C-alpha positions in Angstrom: 0.0 0.0 0.0 1.2 3.5 -0.8 0.3 6.8 0.9 0.7 10.3 -0.4 3.1 12.6 1.6 4.0 16.2 1.0 7.7 16.3 0.1 9.7 19.5 0.0 12.7 19.9 -2.3 15.0 22.7 -1.5 17.0 24.1 -4.6 20.5 24.9 -3.7 23.4 26.4 -5.7 24.7 23.0 -6.8 22.3 20.5 -5.4 18.9 19.6 -4.3 17.7 18.4 -0.9 14.5 16.6 0.0 12.5 15.9 3.0 8.9 15.3 4.2 7.6 17.2 7.2 5.7 14.1 8.4 8.8 11.8 8.2 11.4 13.2 10.5 15.0 12.0 10.2 14.8 11.1 6.5 16.6 13.2 3.9 18.1 13.0 0.5 20.5 15.1 -1.6 21.3 14.9 -5.3 22.6 16.9 -8.2 19.2 17.0 -10.0 15.6 17.0 -9.0 15.0 13.7 -10.6 18.0 12.1 -8.9 17.0 13.5 -5.4 13.5 12.3 -5.8 14.8 8.8 -6.7 17.2 8.9 -3.8 14.5 10.1 -1.4 12.1 7.4 -2.4 14.8 4.8 -1.8 15.8 6.3 1.6 12.3 6.8 2.9 11.3 3.2 2.0 14.2 1.9 3.9 13.6 4.3 6.8 10.0 3.3 7.2 10.8 -0.4 6.9 13.4 0.1 9.7 10.8 1.8 11.9 8.3 -0.9 11.3 10.8 -3.7 12.0 11.7 -2.1 15.2 8.1 -1.9 16.0 8.3 1.9 16.2 5.4 4.1 15.2 5.3 4.6 11.3 4.4 8.2 10.4 1.1 8.9 8.7 0.6 11.8 6.2 -0.8 14.8 8.0 0.9 17.9 6.5 -1.0 19.8 3.8 1.1 23.0 3.9 4.5 24.2 4.5 6.0 27.5 5.9 8.5 29.0 3.4 9.6 31.9 5.6 13.3 32.8 5.0 15.6 31.4 7.4 18.1 34.3 7.7 17.9 38.0 6.7 18.4 38.4 3.0 18.4 34.7 2.4 15.9 33.7 -0.5 15.7 29.9 -0.5 14.0 28.2 -3.5 11.6 25.3 -3.2 9.7 22.8 -5.2 6.9 20.9 -3.5 5.1 17.7 -4.6 3.0 14.9 -3.3 4.9 11.6 -3.6 3.3 8.2 -3.3 5.4 6.4 -0.5 5.3 2.7 -0.1 4.1 1.9 3.5 5.7 -1.2 5.3 3.5 -3.9 6.8 2.7 -2.9 10.4 3.9 -5.2 13.1 2.3 -5.3 16.6 3.7 -2.5 18.9 6.6 -3.3 21.2 5.6 -4.8 24.5 7.0 -3.3 27.7 9.4 -5.6 29.5 9.7 -5.7 33.3 13.0 -5.9 35.0 13.5 -9.2 37.0 
């Protein structure tokens, strides 16, 4: 099953960066938009599978907008935003708390 997440691509001087506000800790960088998108999809699929295999919560899409406020005075970052279909891992039952003996 796939779910649609908002993904933000930041356009730098010599590269692109990608992240999804709803999937913290997962980023990708590449020389072109297409390569960055490919790398992000590969990274996020692995990231979500790792979370599921560790029985950690897997993020759900929730963000529908993003704040593009400049980060520093005079800085004018450029962004490209799109909705990407992200493959979702099979959910495992949550971790059970263990008691110390």
